[in-house]
C-alpha positions as CSV (number, residue, x, y, z in Angstrom):
1,M,-4.3,1.7,-6.8
2,L,-7.0,2.0,-4.0
3,T,-7.2,4.1,-0.9
4,T,-8.5,2.7,2.4
5,P,-11.0,4.5,4.6
6,D,-8.0,5.6,6.8
7,G,-6.0,6.9,3.9
8,V,-3.5,4.0,3.1
9,T,-2.7,3.4,-0.6
10,L,-3.1,-0.2,-1.7
11,S,-1.8,-2.0,-4.8
12,A,-4.6,-4.2,-6.2
13,Q,-5.2,-6.4,-9.2
14,R,-8.3,-7.9,-10.9
15,Y,-8.4,-11.2,-12.8
16,G,-11.3,-12.1,-15.0
17,S,-14.2,-10.0,-16.3
18,V,-15.7,-7.1,-14.5
19,D,-19.1,-8.4,-15.8
20,T,-19.1,-11.7,-14.0
21,A,-21.9,-12.3,-11.4
22,I,-19.6,-13.5,-8.6
23,A,-16.3,-12.0,-7.4
24,I,-13.7,-13.2,-4.9
25,V,-11.6,-10.8,-2.9
26,F,-8.5,-12.6,-1.7
27,G,-6.3,-11.7,1.2
28,H,-2.8,-13.1,1.6
29,G,-0.9,-14.1,4.7
30,F,1.6,-12.2,6.8
31,T,4.9,-11.6,4.8
32,G,2.9,-12.6,1.7
33,S,2.0,-10.7,-1.4
34,Q,-0.6,-10.7,-4.2
35,R,2.4,-11.4,-6.5
36,N,3.1,-14.8,-4.9
37,K,3.2,-17.2,-7.9
38,K,0.7,-19.6,-6.2
39,V,-1.8,-16.7,-5.5
40,V,-1.5,-15.6,-9.2
41,A,-2.0,-19.2,-10.4
42,L,-5.1,-19.6,-8.1
43,A,-6.6,-16.3,-9.3
44,C,-6.0,-17.2,-13.0
45,R,-7.6,-20.7,-12.6
46,L,-10.6,-19.3,-10.9
47,A,-10.9,-16.6,-13.5
48,E,-10.8,-19.3,-16.2
49,R,-13.8,-20.9,-14.5
50,G,-15.8,-17.7,-14.7
51,L,-15.2,-15.8,-11.5
52,A,-13.6,-12.4,-11.0
53,V,-10.8,-12.4,-8.5
54,Y,-9.5,-9.3,-6.8
55,T,-6.2,-9.4,-5.0
56,A,-4.3,-6.7,-3.1
57,D,-1.1,-6.3,-1.0
58,F,-2.1,-5.6,2.6
59,R,-0.7,-2.5,4.2
60,G,3.0,-2.8,4.9
61,H,3.3,-5.5,2.3
62,G,4.6,-5.5,-1.3
63,A,3.7,-2.4,-3.3
64,S,1.1,-1.1,-0.8
65,G,1.8,1.8,1.5
66,G,1.4,1.9,5.3
67,L,2.6,-0.5,8.0
68,S,1.3,-3.9,8.9
69,T,-0.7,-4.2,12.1
70,L,-0.9,-8.0,12.1
71,G,-4.6,-8.1,11.2
72,D,-6.0,-5.2,13.2
73,Q,-6.4,-2.2,10.8
74,E,-6.1,-4.5,7.7
75,I,-9.9,-5.0,7.9
76,Q,-10.0,-1.5,6.3
77,D,-7.8,-2.8,3.4
78,L,-10.1,-5.7,2.8
79,E,-13.1,-3.3,2.9
80,A,-11.6,-1.1,0.3
81,V,-11.2,-4.0,-2.2
82,L,-14.6,-5.4,-1.3
83,A,-16.2,-2.0,-1.9
84,L,-14.7,-1.9,-5.4
85,A,-15.9,-5.5,-6.2
86,R,-19.4,-4.8,-4.8
87,R,-19.9,-2.0,-7.4
88,H,-19.5,-4.4,-10.3
89,H,-20.7,-7.9,-9.2
90,Q,-23.9,-9.4,-7.8
91,K,-22.2,-11.5,-5.1
92,V,-18.8,-11.0,-3.4
93,V,-17.0,-13.6,-1.4
94,S,-14.0,-12.8,0.9
95,V,-11.3,-15.5,0.8
96,G,-8.2,-15.3,3.0
97,A,-5.2,-17.4,3.8
98,S,-3.5,-17.3,7.3
99,M,-3.5,-13.6,8.3
100,G,-5.8,-13.0,5.4
101,A,-8.3,-15.5,6.8
102,F,-7.9,-13.9,10.3
103,I,-8.8,-10.5,8.7
104,A,-11.7,-11.9,6.6
105,L,-13.3,-13.4,9.7
106,R,-12.8,-10.2,11.8
107,H,-14.2,-8.1,9.0
108,A,-17.4,-10.1,8.7
109,G,-17.7,-10.5,12.5
110,L,-17.5,-6.7,12.9
111,G,-20.3,-6.2,10.5
112,G,-18.6,-6.1,7.1
113,T,-20.8,-6.8,4.1
114,V,-20.0,-10.0,2.1
115,D,-22.1,-12.8,0.7
116,A,-19.8,-15.6,2.0
117,V,-16.4,-16.1,3.7
118,V,-13.8,-18.8,3.2
119,A,-11.1,-18.8,5.9
120,I,-8.0,-20.9,5.0
121,S,-5.5,-21.7,7.8
122,S,-6.9,-19.1,10.1
123,P,-5.7,-18.6,13.7
124,A,-8.5,-18.5,16.2
125,V,-6.6,-15.9,18.3
126,G,-4.0,-13.4,17.5
127,R,-1.7,-13.5,20.5
128,D,0.3,-16.4,22.0
129,P,0.5,-18.7,19.0
130,K,0.8,-22.4,19.9
131,L,3.2,-23.7,17.3
132,L,6.9,-22.8,17.1
133,R,7.0,-21.4,13.6
134,A,4.2,-19.0,14.4
135,R,5.8,-18.0,17.7
136,L,9.1,-17.2,15.9
137,L,7.3,-15.1,13.2
138,R,5.4,-13.1,15.8
139,A,8.5,-12.6,17.8
140,A,10.2,-11.2,14.7
141,A,7.3,-8.8,14.1
142,L,7.6,-7.5,17.7
143,S,11.4,-7.0,17.9
144,A,13.4,-4.2,16.3
145,R,15.9,-6.7,14.9
146,G,13.2,-8.9,13.5
147,R,11.4,-5.9,11.9
148,R,14.6,-4.9,10.1
149,L,14.9,-8.4,8.7
150,L,11.3,-8.5,7.7
151,D,11.7,-5.1,6.0
152,L,14.5,-6.5,3.8
153,Y,12.0,-9.1,2.5
154,G,9.2,-6.5,1.8
155,T,7.2,-6.6,5.0
156,R,7.0,-3.3,7.0
157,V,5.5,-3.6,10.5
158,G,4.1,-0.7,12.5
159,S,2.5,-0.4,15.9
160,I,0.8,-3.5,17.1
161,P,-2.1,-3.1,19.5
162,E,-1.8,-4.9,22.7
163,S,-5.2,-6.4,22.2
164,I,-6.9,-7.3,18.9
165,T,-10.4,-8.8,19.1
166,P,-9.7,-12.3,17.7
167,P,-11.9,-14.2,15.3
168,I,-12.9,-16.7,18.0
169,D,-14.8,-13.8,19.8
170,L,-16.4,-12.5,16.6
171,V,-17.4,-15.4,14.4
172,A,-20.7,-16.1,16.2
173,Q,-21.9,-12.7,14.9
174,I,-21.3,-13.5,11.2
175,A,-24.5,-15.6,10.7
176,P,-26.5,-15.8,8.6
177,T,-23.7,-15.1,6.2
178,P,-22.2,-18.6,5.2
179,V,-18.7,-19.3,6.3
180,A,-16.3,-22.1,5.4
181,I,-13.3,-23.0,7.6
182,V,-10.6,-24.7,5.6
183,H,-7.5,-26.2,7.3
184,G,-4.8,-28.7,6.6
185,R,-3.7,-31.6,8.7
186,R,-0.1,-30.7,7.9
187,D,-0.3,-27.1,9.0
188,R,2.9,-26.2,10.9
189,Y,1.8,-22.7,11.9
190,V,-1.8,-23.0,13.1
191,P,-3.0,-26.1,14.9
192,L,-6.1,-27.9,13.6
193,A,-7.7,-27.3,16.9
194,D,-8.1,-23.7,15.9
195,A,-10.2,-24.7,13.0
196,Y,-12.5,-26.8,15.1
197,A,-12.8,-24.0,17.7
198,L,-13.8,-21.5,15.1
199,Y,-16.3,-23.9,13.5
200,E,-17.9,-24.6,16.9
201,R,-18.5,-20.9,17.5
202,L,-20.0,-20.2,14.0
203,G,-23.7,-20.0,13.4
204,V,-25.3,-21.7,10.4
205,P,-24.8,-21.9,7.5
206,R,-21.2,-23.1,8.1
207,R,-18.8,-25.6,6.5
208,L,-15.7,-27.3,7.8
209,V,-13.2,-28.7,5.3
210,V,-10.1,-30.5,6.7
211,L,-7.6,-31.5,4.0
212,R,-5.2,-34.4,4.8
213,E,-2.3,-33.3,2.5
214,F,-2.7,-29.6,2.9
215,G,-0.1,-27.5,4.7
216,H,-0.4,-23.8,5.6
217,G,-2.0,-21.0,3.7
218,E,-0.8,-20.3,0.1
219,A,1.7,-23.1,0.3
220,G,-1.1,-25.6,-0.4
221,F,-2.5,-23.8,-3.5
222,D,-2.4,-26.0,-6.6
223,P,-4.9,-26.6,-9.5
224,E,-6.8,-29.2,-7.5
225,F,-7.2,-26.8,-4.6
226,A,-8.4,-24.1,-7.0
227,D,-11.1,-26.4,-8.3
228,R,-12.1,-27.4,-4.7
229,L,-12.3,-23.8,-3.7
230,Y,-14.5,-23.0,-6.8
231,D,-16.9,-25.8,-5.8
232,L,-16.9,-24.8,-2.1
233,I,-17.8,-21.2,-3.0
234,G,-20.7,-22.5,-5.1
235,E,-21.9,-24.6,-2.2
236,L,-21.9,-21.6,0.1
237,L,-23.7,-19.3,-2.2
238,D,-26.3,-22.0,-3.1
239,G,-27.1,-22.4,0.6
240,H,-25.4,-25.7,1.2
241,R,-25.4,-26.2,5.0
242,S,-23.7,-29.5,5.6
243,T,-20.4,-30.0,7.3
244,G,-17.6,-32.2,6.0
245,S,-14.0,-33.1,5.8
246,S,-11.8,-34.7,3.3
């Protein structure tokens, strides 16, 4: 259990050794959890390859306290886990999926300390989502009836600020920390255009990875993706500055 700077209690987990040189701090998507079987499998596979992986339930999710703010105050959740990882490891990388990626980019753009960022399926902006599935999910989070339904499935939503500074307005400030934007061509929540928009705003070093068969967020996690992520993190930390897609 961890406590955020603003006093929220988080449930967290570490995979792998506390003595490894490199650690990943993973952030899940909205309505997600660190106990998602695909998140657990990803963390286990990366730990087998010699990384430490820290996961946590964001506020308002799973076994953590507090209420979700859809990526606003969750940067304090991410910082709490990063602070723990920084005490034990030489390099720490924030990796997020969907809302978790939104949070990781915001955290780094607002001056958070990390050695690299990997943003998977990240929205470029927080309001007015373009695709239907994302619009329906946001509508649920903003309505009393929708919140009651979300609560039944383990997601508790609190007050949502009218304006959250989105990643698109912050990513230019992340350099020289290396960032990789990862997006799937089959994403039904966040359009591929958001990935290109974020990439264009980033300074160097930056990396763009477009995956043909990948959907949205954690849904695309499989052993092949875990290996790809492992290699991508190595490239970022080794100073690899090329762009690419596959």
